[in-house]
N, C-alpha and C positions, 0 to 999 in steps of 0.2 A: 220559322215558327209554324207556318201552315203545314209543312210536311210532317211535323211531329204529332199532330193531333187529327185523327179522323173526323172528329166533330167540327173542327175549324175548317177542314177541307170543304165542307158543305158551303162555307161562305165564299169560296174562291170566285165563282162567277159574279157574285155581287161586288166583291172587292175589285175585280178587274173592271167592272162597269163603273164603279165609283171613281177609280183613278182617271177615267176619261171624261168624267162629268166635271166641268170647270168649277162649279160652286162647291162640290164635295171635295175635290182635290185640294182646295185651299184650307179645308178644316183638318183637325187632328183626328184621325181614325183610331179607334181602339175596340177591343173585344171584351165582352163581359158576359159570362154565363152563356156562351155560344150565341151571342148577338153581336152585330156590327153596329157600333155607335160612333157619333161624331161630336167633337168638342170645339168650342170657340177658343180654348186655350190649350197649351202643350203640356202643362204640368198637372199632377194629381193633387187635389181632387179635380176632376174634369167637370165641365159644365154638363148638365143633364136636361137642357131645355130645347134639344133638337130631336127631330124624328130619328128612329132607328129601325132595324130589321132583324128578323130571326128566320132561320130556315124552317119550312113546314113540311116539305117533301122534296124529292129530287129536283133541284134547279128552280124551286119556287120559294118565295119569301113573303112573310107577312110584315107589312110596314106599319109601325105604330108611332103615333104622335106623342109629344111630350106629356100630353094629358092622358096617355095610355089608351086612347081610342084608335081602332084600326083605320088606317088610311087606304088600305087596299092590299091585294095579293098579286104578285107578278113574278116574272123571271128576273134574272140579275139586272139587265139594262132597264127593264120596266120599273123595278124597285128603286134603282138609283134615281130614275126620273121622278118617281113619287116622292122620294126623300127631298130631292133638290127643289121640287115645286112647293113643298111644305115648309121650306126654311123661312124664318122671319125675314122681313125686308131689310132689317138692320144687321143681318148676319154677314160679316166680312171674313177675311182670312183669320186663321187662328193666331193668337198672340202668345208670346212667351209669358209664362206665369201659371197661376192656378185659378180655379173658379173664384176663390176668395179675393185674390188680387184683382181679377177682372171686375168683380162686383164693387170693390172699393174704388177702382178707377172710374167705373161708370157713375158711381155716387159722387165722386169729386168733380166729374164733368157736367153734372146736372146744373143747368142755368139757374141762377138765383141763390145758389148755395155759397156760404161764406168760405 
């Protein structure tokens, strides 16, 4: 996939860094509009509550939080670290299913719910 698109090749250093970052490597990575995003689930629609990054120039990325505020600008390893540091504390490995099924599962696991 990366070889087919020059735009996606710009993400390669970030992808390589994310693979080696333990928290990020447990999530489901995907690209959207030349951005690298991470999901808590493996099926579409994906979750959109995690930080993501987009290339801004040669080898540098702008990291954006789920609230669309900039978290910083860094190279591939630095951006992977920014993303990992901004993950919610309850963010575990990606689970099979979609954002909808994950939402329903979380709702069913809420204490006090019938």
